[in-house]
C-alpha positions in Angstrom: -30.0 90.0 -147.4 -26.3 90.0 -149.1 -26.9 91.8 -152.9 -23.4 90.6 -154.6 -22.4 93.3 -157.4 -24.5 95.9 -156.0 -21.6 97.9 -154.1 -21.8 101.0 -156.4 -25.4 101.7 -155.6 -25.3 101.0 -152.2 -21.8 102.7 -151.4 -21.7 105.4 -153.3 -24.5 106.6 -156.0 -27.4 106.6 -153.7 -25.3 107.8 -150.7 -24.2 110.8 -152.7 -28.2 111.3 -154.5 -29.4 111.5 -151.0 -27.0 112.8 -149.0 -26.6 110.0 -146.1 -24.7 107.0 -146.0 -26.8 104.7 -144.4 -24.4 101.9 -143.4 -22.1 104.4 -141.3 -25.1 106.2 -140.3 -24.0 109.7 -141.3 -24.2 112.5 -143.5 -22.8 112.8 -146.9 -22.3 115.7 -149.0 -23.1 115.5 -152.3 -21.0 116.9 -155.0 -21.9 120.3 -156.8 -24.6 120.3 -159.6 -27.5 118.6 -160.5 -28.5 114.9 -159.6 -28.6 112.9 -162.2 -31.6 109.9 -162.6 -30.0 106.5 -162.1 -31.4 103.5 -164.8 -30.2 100.3 -163.3 -30.8 98.0 -166.5 -30.8 94.1 -167.4 -32.5 91.1 -168.0 -35.1 89.5 -166.1 -34.2 87.5 -162.7 -31.0 90.0 -162.4 -32.3 91.2 -159.2 -33.6 94.8 -160.3 -36.8 94.4 -157.8 -34.6 92.9 -155.0 -32.2 96.0 -155.7 -34.7 98.2 -154.9 -36.7 96.6 -152.2 -33.2 96.3 -150.4 -32.3 99.9 -150.6 -36.4 101.0 -149.7 -35.4 98.8 -146.5 -31.8 100.4 -145.7 -33.4 104.3 -145.6 -37.1 103.4 -144.4 -36.7 104.9 -141.2 -34.2 107.6 -142.3 -35.5 109.8 -145.1 -38.8 110.5 -147.4 -39.2 107.6 -149.8 -41.6 105.9 -151.8 -41.6 102.5 -154.0 -43.8 102.1 -156.7 -44.1 99.2 -159.5 -44.5 100.8 -162.3 -45.9 97.6 -164.2 -48.4 96.5 -161.9 -52.0 98.2 -161.5 -51.8 98.4 -158.1 -48.1 99.8 -158.3 -47.3 97.5 -156.1 -49.4 98.6 -153.4 -52.0 96.1 -152.2 -55.7 97.5 -152.0 -54.8 100.1 -154.7 -57.5 99.5 -157.5 -56.7 101.1 -161.1 -59.0 102.4 -164.0 -58.6 100.1 -167.1 -57.8 102.7 -169.9 -56.8 105.9 -170.4 -60.3 107.5 -171.3 -61.1 108.4 -167.8 -62.0 112.1 -168.0 -60.3 113.3 -164.7 -58.0 110.7 -164.1 -54.9 108.7 -165.7 -52.4 106.3 -164.6 -49.7 109.4 -164.3 -52.0 110.8 -162.3 -52.6 108.1 -160.0 -49.2 107.7 -159.6 -48.5 111.2 -158.7 -51.5 110.9 -156.2 -49.5 108.0 -154.4 -46.1 109.4 -154.4 -47.3 112.5 -152.9 -49.0 110.4 -150.2 -45.9 107.9 -149.7 -43.5 111.3 -149.4 -46.0 112.7 -146.8 -44.7 110.5 -144.3 -42.7 111.3 -141.5 -39.2 109.2 -141.4 -38.5 108.3 -137.5 -35.2 109.1 -137.6 -34.6 112.6 -139.6 -36.6 115.4 -140.7 -40.1 115.6 -141.3 -42.5 114.8 -144.3 -43.0 116.6 -147.0 -45.8 118.5 -148.3 -47.0 119.3 -151.4 -49.0 122.5 -152.0 -48.4 123.1 -155.5 -49.3 119.2 -156.8 -52.5 119.5 -154.3 -53.9 122.5 -155.8 -53.1 120.7 -159.5 -54.3 117.1 -158.3 -57.5 118.7 -156.6 -58.2 120.9 -159.8 -57.6 117.9 -162.6 -59.8 115.3 -160.4 -62.3 117.8 -159.5 -63.2 118.4 -163.0 -66.9 118.3 -164.2 -67.4 120.7 -166.9 -68.8 119.1 -170.2 -69.8 122.7 -171.3 -69.8 126.3 -171.2 -72.4 126.1 -168.0 -70.2 123.6 -166.8 -67.3 125.7 -167.1 -68.6 128.5 -165.3 -69.7 125.6 -162.3 -66.5 124.1 -162.2 -64.8 127.7 -161.6 -66.5 129.0 -158.9 -65.9 125.2 -157.1 -62.4 125.3 -157.9 -62.0 128.7 -156.2 -64.1 127.8 -153.0 -61.9 124.9 -152.7 -58.8 126.9 -152.8 -59.5 130.0 -151.2 -58.2 131.3 -148.1 -60.9 133.4 -146.2 -61.5 131.7 -143.6 -58.8 132.3 -140.7 -60.2 130.0 -138.5 -57.8 126.9 -138.9 -60.7 124.3 -137.6 -63.2 126.0 -140.0 -60.6 125.9 -142.9 -59.8 122.3 -142.2 -63.6 121.1 -142.4 -64.1 122.9 -145.6 -61.3 121.7 -147.3 -62.2 118.1 -146.4 -65.8 118.2 -147.5 -64.6 119.5 -150.5 -62.2 116.4 -150.9 -64.9 114.2 -149.8 -67.3 115.4 -152.5 -64.7 114.3 -155.2 -65.3 110.6 -154.9 -69.0 110.3 -155.4 -68.7 112.7 -158.1 -65.7 110.6 -159.9 -67.7 107.8 -159.6 -70.8 109.4 -161.3 -68.8 110.4 -164.2 -66.3 107.3 -164.5 -67.9 103.9 -162.3 -64.4 101.9 -163.4 -62.0 105.0 -162.0 -64.4 106.0 -159.1 -62.8 103.4 -156.6 -59.1 104.2 -157.5 -59.9 108.0 -157.4 -61.8 107.9 -154.4 -59.2 105.6 -152.5 -56.3 108.2 -153.5 -58.3 110.9 -152.6 -58.9 109.4 -149.4 -55.4 109.2 -148.6 -54.9 112.9 -149.4 -57.7 114.0 -147.4 -55.6 115.0 -144.9 -53.4 117.6 -147.0 -54.8 120.7 -146.0 -53.2 124.2 -147.3 -52.9 126.8 -145.3 -53.5 130.6 -145.9 -50.0 131.3 -147.1 -49.1 127.6 -149.1 -52.3 128.3 -150.9 -51.6 131.4 -151.6 -48.0 131.2 -152.5 -49.5 127.9 -154.5 -51.3 130.0 -156.6 -48.8 132.7 -157.1 -46.4 129.7 -158.4 -49.0 128.1 -160.6 -49.7 132.0 -162.0 -45.9 132.0 -162.9 -46.6 128.5 -164.6 -48.3 130.3 -167.6 -50.6 127.1 -168.5 -52.2 129.9 -170.4 -50.7 133.1 -171.4 -53.2 135.3 -169.2 -55.1 134.7 -165.5 -54.5 134.3 -162.3 -53.4 131.1 -160.6 -57.3 130.4 -160.7 -57.4 130.7 -164.3 -53.9 128.8 -164.8 -55.5 125.9 -162.8 -58.4 125.7 -164.3 -56.3 125.8 -167.8 -54.8 122.8 -166.7 -57.6 120.6 -165.9 -59.2 121.5 -169.3 -56.5 120.3 -171.1 -56.2 117.2 -169.1 -59.6 116.5 -169.4 -59.7 113.4 -172.1 -63.2 112.5 -173.7 -64.0 108.8 -173.7 -63.0 106.8 -176.9 -61.3 109.6 -178.9 -57.8 110.1 -178.5 -57.2 113.9 -180.1 -56.5 115.4 -176.8 -53.6 113.3 -175.9 -51.3 115.9 -176.3 -53.2 118.1 -174.0 -53.3 115.3 -171.2 -49.9 115.0 -171.4 -49.0 118.9 -171.5 -51.2 119.1 -168.0 -49.3 116.0 -166.7 -46.1 117.3 -167.5 -47.1 120.6 -165.3 -48.1 118.2 -162.8 -44.8 116.6 -162.4 -43.2 120.1 -162.1 -45.2 120.8 -159.6 -43.8 117.4 -158.0 -40.6 118.4 -158.0 -40.7 122.2 -157.2 -42.4 121.5 -154.2 -39.5 119.2 -153.4 -37.3 121.7 -154.0 -39.3 124.2 -152.1 -38.9 122.0 -148.7 -35.4 122.2 -149.3 -34.7 126.0 -147.5 -31.0 127.5 -147.1 -31.6 126.1 -143.6 -32.5 122.4 -144.3 -29.6 122.4 -146.9 -27.3 124.1 -144.7 -28.1 121.1 -142.2 -27.5 118.4 -144.7 -31.2 117.3 -144.3 -31.1 113.8 -146.2 -33.3 114.1 -149.4 -36.2 112.1 -150.4 -35.7 108.9 -152.7 -37.6 107.4 -155.4 -37.9 104.0 -156.5 -39.6 103.3 -159.5 -39.5 99.8 -160.5 -40.1 98.3 -164.5 -39.5 101.6 -166.1 -39.6 99.9 -169.2 -43.5 99.5 -169.1 -45.8 102.0 -171.1 -46.7 103.9 -167.8 -42.3 103.8 -166.7 -41.7 105.1 -170.5 -44.3 107.6 -170.0 -43.4 109.0 -166.9 -39.9 108.9 -167.4 -39.9 110.8 -170.7 -42.2 113.8 -168.2 -39.5 113.4 -165.4 -36.4 113.9 -167.4 -38.0 116.6 -169.5 -39.4 118.5 -166.3 -35.7 117.8 -164.9 -34.0 119.5 -168.1 -36.1 122.1 -168.8 -36.4 123.8 -164.6 -33.7 126.0 -163.0 -31.1 123.6 -161.3 -32.4 123.5 -157.9 -32.7 120.4 -155.0 -33.7 117.5 -156.6 -34.6 114.0 -155.1 -32.8 111.0 -155.9 -34.2 108.3 -158.3 -33.5 105.5 -158.9 -35.3 103.2 -161.7 -35.0 99.7 -163.0 -35.2 98.6 -167.0 -35.5 95.5 -168.9 -32.5 95.8 -171.5 -30.0 93.3 -173.1 -27.9 91.0 -171.2 -24.2 90.2 -172.2 -23.8 87.0 -173.7 -21.7 85.6 -170.6 -20.0 87.5 -167.5 -17.4 90.3 -168.5 -15.4 90.8 -164.7 -13.1 92.8 -166.2 -15.6 94.9 -168.3 -15.4 99.0 -167.6 -19.0 100.0 -168.4 -20.9 101.4 -165.6 -22.3 98.9 -163.6 -23.7 98.3 -160.0 -20.5 96.9 -159.1 -18.6 99.8 -160.4 -19.4 103.3 -161.5 -16.4 106.0 -162.4 -18.3 108.7 -163.6 -20.3 111.4 -161.3 -24.1 111.2 -160.5 -23.9 114.7 -160.6 -23.9 117.4 -163.5 -23.3 120.9 -163.8 -24.4 123.3 -166.3 -26.7 122.8 -169.3 -26.9 119.0 -170.9 -27.9 118.6 -174.8 -31.1 116.5 -174.5 -33.3 115.9 -171.5 -32.0 111.8 -171.7 -28.3 113.3 -170.9 -29.8 113.3 -167.6 -30.2 109.7 -167.0 -26.9 108.0 -165.8 -27.6 104.2 -167.1 -25.8 101.5 -165.4 -26.0 97.7 -165.9 -27.4 94.8 -163.4 -23.6 93.4 -162.5 -23.6 89.9 -163.4 -22.5 87.4 -160.3 -18.9 86.4 -160.5 -17.9 82.5 -160.3 -17.2 82.9 -156.6 -20.2 84.8 -155.5 -22.2 81.7 -156.9 -20.5 79.8 -154.3 -21.7 82.0 -151.9 -25.0 82.0 -152.4 -27.4 80.3 -149.6 -27.2 76.7 -150.0 -24.3 76.6 -152.7 -21.3 75.8 -149.7 -22.2 72.0 -150.2 -21.7 72.5 -154.4 -18.7 71.2 -155.5 -16.5 73.9 -157.3 -17.3 72.6 -161.2 -21.4 72.2 -160.1 -20.9 75.9 -159.1 -19.1 76.6 -162.0 -21.8 75.2 -164.6 -24.6 77.0 -162.8 -22.7 80.2 -163.1 -22.0 79.6 -166.9 -25.3 78.2 -167.3 -26.9 81.5 -166.0 -24.8 84.1 -167.3 -24.5 85.5 -164.2 -28.1 86.0 -163.6 -29.2 85.9 -159.9 -32.7 84.9 -160.2 -31.5 82.1 -162.4 -28.4 80.7 -160.5 -30.1 81.2 -156.8 -32.9 78.8 -158.6 -30.4 76.6 -159.6 -28.7 76.5 -156.6 -31.8 76.0 -154.2 -32.2 72.8 -156.5 -29.1 71.7 -156.4 -28.9 71.7 -152.6 -32.5 70.2 -152.4 -31.1 67.4 -154.5 -28.2 66.7 -152.3 -29.6 66.9 -149.1 -31.9 64.2 -150.4 -29.5 61.6 -152.4 -26.0 63.3 -152.0 -25.2 63.5 -155.7 -26.4 65.8 -158.7 -25.8 64.6 -162.2 -24.8 67.6 -164.6 -27.3 66.6 -167.7 -29.9 66.3 -165.0 -29.8 70.1 -163.4 -32.7 71.3 -165.1 -35.0 68.2 -164.5 -34.6 68.7 -160.8 -37.6 69.6 -158.5 -37.5 73.4 -158.1 -37.2 74.3 -154.3 -40.3 76.2 -154.4 -42.7 73.5 -153.1 -44.6 73.5 -156.2 -43.4 70.0 -157.3 -42.1 71.4 -160.7 -39.0 70.8 -162.6 -36.7 73.9 -162.3 -36.8 74.5 -165.7 -40.5 74.9 -166.1 -40.5 77.4 -162.7 -37.9 79.5 -164.8 -39.7 79.5 -167.9 -43.0 80.7 -165.9 -41.2 83.3 -165.0 -38.9 84.3 -167.7 -41.8 83.4 -170.4 -45.3 83.2 -169.2 -47.3 80.9 -166.8 -49.4 79.4 -170.0 -47.9 76.4 -171.2 -49.1 77.2 -174.8 -47.3 80.5 -174.5 -44.0 78.1 -173.5 -44.7 75.6 -176.2 -45.0 78.7 -178.8 -41.6 80.0 -177.7 -40.0 76.6 -177.5 -41.1 75.2 -181.0 -39.4 78.6 -182.3 -36.2 78.2 -180.1 -34.0 76.6 -182.9 -34.5 79.5 -184.9 -31.1 80.9 -185.9 -32.7 83.7 -187.5 -36.1 85.8 -188.1 -36.3 83.7 -191.3 -36.2 80.2 -189.5 -38.3 81.5 -186.6 -41.3 82.9 -189.2 -41.1 79.4 -191.3 -41.6 77.6 -187.8 -44.3 80.2 -186.8 -46.5 78.2 -189.4 -46.2 75.1 -187.8 -46.4 76.3 -184.0 -48.5 74.1 -181.7 -52.5 75.4 -182.0 -54.1 77.0 -179.6 -57.7 77.8 -179.0 -57.1 80.9 -177.4 -54.2 82.0 -179.6 -54.8 84.5 -182.7 -52.1 86.1 -184.2 -48.5 84.3 -183.6 -46.4 87.0 -184.8 -47.8 89.4 -182.2 -47.8 86.6 -179.6 -44.0 85.8 -180.2 -43.0 89.9 -180.1 -45.2 89.9 -176.8 -43.5 87.1 -175.3 -40.2 87.8 -176.5 -40.8 91.6 -175.0 -41.5 90.0 -171.5 -38.7 87.9 -171.5 -36.7 90.7 -172.4 -34.1 92.0 -175.2 -30.9 90.3 -175.6 -27.5 90.7 -177.6 -27.4 88.5 -180.5 -24.3 86.1 -179.6 -24.2 83.5 -182.3 -21.5 84.3 -184.6 -21.6 83.2 -188.6 -25.2 84.0 -188.5 -26.1 87.6 -187.2 -27.4 86.2 -184.0 -29.7 83.3 -183.0 -34.1 84.1 -182.8 -33.7 83.8 -179.4 -30.3 85.4 -178.2 -30.7 85.3 -174.8 -28.5 82.1 -174.0 -29.8 81.1 -170.8 -33.8 81.7 -171.6 -32.6 79.6 -175.4 -31.4 76.8 -173.4 -34.5 76.7 -170.8 -36.6 76.4 -173.9 -34.5 74.2 -175.9 -34.5 72.0 -172.9 -38.4 72.4 -172.7 -38.7 71.4 -176.2 -36.7 68.5 -175.7 -38.7 67.1 -173.2 -41.9 67.5 -174.8 -40.1 65.7 -177.9 -38.6 62.9 -175.3 -42.6 62.0 -175.0 -43.7 61.3 -178.8 -42.6 58.9 -181.0 -39.7 59.0 -182.8 -38.6 62.7 -181.2 -41.2 64.5 -183.6 -41.6 67.3 -181.5 -37.8 67.9 -182.1 -37.0 66.8 -185.5 -39.5 69.0 -186.9 -38.9 72.3 -185.8 -35.5 71.6 -186.9 -36.1 70.2 -190.3 -38.3 73.3 -190.8 -35.4 75.7 -189.8 -32.9 73.6 -191.9 -35.3 73.9 -195.5 -34.7 77.9 -195.3 -31.2 77.3 -196.1 -31.0 76.0 -199.8 -27.5 74.6 -200.9 -25.4 76.6 -202.9 -25.2 75.9 -206.6 -21.3 75.1 -206.0 -22.8 72.2 -203.5 -22.1 74.0 -200.4 -24.5 73.4 -197.7 -24.7 76.5 -195.0 -23.6 76.2 -191.5 -26.6 77.1 -190.5 -28.4 73.8 -192.5 -25.4 71.6 -190.4 -25.8 73.2 -187.2 -29.7 71.9 -187.5 -28.5 68.4 -189.0 -26.3 67.9 -186.2 -29.0 68.6 -183.4 -30.9 66.2 -185.4 -28.1 63.7 -185.0 -27.2 63.3 -188.6 -23.3 63.2 -188.1 -22.4 61.2 -191.1 -24.2 64.2 -193.1 -22.0 67.4 -191.0 -18.7 65.3 -191.0 -18.9 64.6 -194.6 -19.3 68.3 -195.4 -16.6 69.5 -193.1 -14.4 67.0 -194.7 -15.1 67.8 -198.1 -14.7 71.6 -197.4 -11.2 70.8 -195.7 -9.5 70.9 -199.5 -11.2 74.2 -200.8 -11.9 76.6 -197.8 -9.6 78.5 -195.8 -8.6 77.2 -192.3 -9.9 80.3 -190.0 -13.4 80.0 -192.0 -13.7 76.1 -191.6 -13.0 76.9 -187.8 -15.9 79.5 -187.7 -18.4 76.7 -189.3 -16.9 74.1 -186.8 -18.0 76.5 -183.8 -21.2 77.5 -184.9 -22.2 73.7 -186.0 -21.3 72.4 -182.7 -23.1 74.9 -181.1 -26.3 72.6 -181.9 -27.9 71.4 -179.2 -28.1 67.9 -178.4 -30.8 66.2 -179.3 -33.7 63.6 -176.8 -32.5 60.3 -175.9 -35.4 59.1 -178.2 -34.1 60.4 -181.7 -34.2 57.8 -184.1 -31.1 56.6 -186.0 -30.3 58.4 -189.0 -29.6 57.0 -192.3 -25.7 56.7 -193.0 -24.5 58.9 -195.6 -21.2 58.3 -197.6 -18.7 60.7 -197.5 -17.5 62.3 -201.1 -14.0 63.5 -199.7 -13.0 59.9 -198.5 -10.6 57.9 -200.3 -8.1 54.8 -199.5 -5.5 57.6 -198.2 -7.7 59.8 -196.3 -9.3 57.8 -193.4 -7.2 59.2 -190.8 -8.5 62.8 -191.5 -12.2 61.9 -192.0 -11.9 60.2 -188.6 -10.2 63.4 -187.3 -12.8 65.4 -188.3 -15.6 62.9 -186.9 -13.9 62.5 -183.4 -13.3 66.5 -183.2 -16.6 67.3 -183.9 -18.5 65.0 -181.9 -16.1 66.2 -179.0 -16.5 69.7 -179.4 -20.1 69.4 -179.7 -20.4 67.1 -176.4 -17.8 69.8 -174.7 -20.2 72.6 -175.8 -23.6 71.6 -174.1 -24.5 74.3 -171.7 -24.2 71.8 -168.7 -21.2 70.3 -169.5 -18.0 70.7 -167.5 -14.7 70.8 -168.7 -13.5 66.5 -169.3 -10.1 66.6 -169.7 -10.1 63.1 -171.6 -12.3 64.6 -174.1 -10.3 67.6 -174.4 -7.1 65.8 -174.8 -8.7 64.2 -177.4 -10.0 67.4 -179.2 -6.3 68.3 -179.3 -5.1 65.3 -180.8 -7.6 65.6 -183.7 -6.3 69.8 -184.3 -2.8 68.3 -184.5 -3.7 65.6 -186.9 -5.4 68.4 -188.8 -2.3 70.5 -188.7 -0.2 68.1 -190.7 -2.5 68.4 -193.4 -3.7 71.2 -196.2 -1.2 74.3 -197.0 1.3 76.0 -194.7 -1.3 78.5 -193.7 -3.8 75.7 -192.8 -1.4 74.1 -191.0 -0.5 77.3 -188.9 -3.9 78.2 -187.9 -4.8 74.3 -186.8 -1.7 74.3 -185.2 -2.4 77.6 -183.1 -6.0 76.2 -182.8 -4.2 72.8 -181.3 -2.3 75.0 -178.8 -5.1 77.5 -177.5 -8.0 75.7 -177.9 -7.6 72.9 -175.5 -5.3 74.1 -172.8 -6.4 77.3 -172.5 -10.1 77.6 -173.4 -11.7 74.0 -173.3 -9.9 73.8 -170.0 -11.1 77.0 -168.9 -14.9 76.6 -169.6 -15.1 78.2 -172.9 -17.3 76.5 -175.4 -18.5 76.6 -179.2 -19.6 79.0 -180.4 -16.8 81.3 -178.5 -13.8 79.9 -179.7 -11.1 81.9 -181.4 -10.4 81.1 -185.2 -7.4 83.5 -186.6 -9.7 85.1 -189.4 -10.3 88.5 -190.3 -14.1 88.4 -190.6 -14.7 85.7 -187.7 
């Protein structure tokens, strides 16, 4: 599978972390210093999971590795159950995760080296999961049980193996008896490590290591492990032991890292034995944040030793549109070193954050099925998707399916094409189900809020949002849905950013709102939220109408109102501010076809000799609005008309205004609009815009 824009990860970053180049099949000598943890950040449908899966496939037979989806209850491994919450006394999501990492990294690669052993982590996990003490009497019994489990007095290997296996098997009913909800996962994970039999030397060294960890000020390794288990234990329904559990989990994570480091002896390092690879998906979720905090703190606290390669993915803001010339670290190119020597200031400094590179225009054309698309159609898909591979891929497949059947595709119908997943749904709904929710009520809620240009307008729209019998707190629902969709940078100039600032997501939601409104009389479902949002911006004492109110008026088809306001401002407002207002207003979404005709509005600025200026403002507004729709390709005739109207405005007003409109006439049509730039991204030549 070809993954575009990921060269830095596949060719440089990961080979340097693990010391192996899978493409060339040879060893890679890593730079001096301690490797950094690599965080690949991007919005939804940017290919984060595909990136990790491709890495998993490339290194599958070459080195110990583990892939884990931190946002799934089964960690992305079907068959594993999970405890419902963090009130289980002898298990947590972190301990479950460590069990799984231990199991995965123990597997022997086919081509290089051997699987890892984890005596120190095994001792710690067996201690916390076998903990049963509920009082002073139980404390002594549990201490004896732990000593019996870890003692090394059996010289015979088979006898020792049987003894440990019997002890491990006892954990399953004990855990089930203590906490039925956790029993299934604990039993299953314990079963995965049941074959982990500690030899006398490893056990003895492990106890010495735990003694040196100083979990408590005094005591041998057994005492340290007993205290570890006591600190880990959490009483159901109470949260005061959270710090103790985190304290214990940090020691367990340290044991994981030190077991890995201990495996890489001088001889193995000398022979360039490849290092293990941890692939952690969705590290932005609650468990991911918690585990990454523990991992970075431990990485930071311990002395430099051999470390595994760690690549994680997180949900992060998307740029407003692709920036091929950007210099920030990305999965396409990274100039910074992935290793660091010497101390750093904070644990977070051990993380190198790279953004998921967006597809370039030519790469959209190279997607499977895109070879049949015209150049303009592929560019429309590229601009609409903002280079996000999951969105572009879904649109390409839908367009190819339509082309195969009918040999033509209309740009304005792209989002309504049937998705190529066999569901029979339109592709816009298919994408919203991934980006927002499978629930129609959730999608309807965000679609209703999508016209809002700021938080105040969104708050007002929540009061009129569609009702649902299962919906409780609407504000909480909105926060949850937007968090799922992913954060995005504000991109709307002149208003501090639209409420839903992710452009592809907002365009999809507005289309969903448009489709819903097209089935109602008078497009009420479209007009109502735009009217409610417009009401948030009262007219100023000087009679000036807010740009955001005009944005919503244009979305409602009230072109007379907008043209009159812009015409009236020409005499009083400087040209850069006027162009900035035009920019924001023309970014308004197009209304549904069943929109009723608005009431005509006279223009107070018109007089017998100014009809040509009014007409120029009207044609400029309508032309730029049409060219700024998300699926609109550049139309040379319409763009030439925009240039003509700008040239008319360049002959009116003050000399300063004439210069600005003349500059817009020279730059906007030929250099920007013909090259796929739209409102609200056109320059206005003002200091404040």
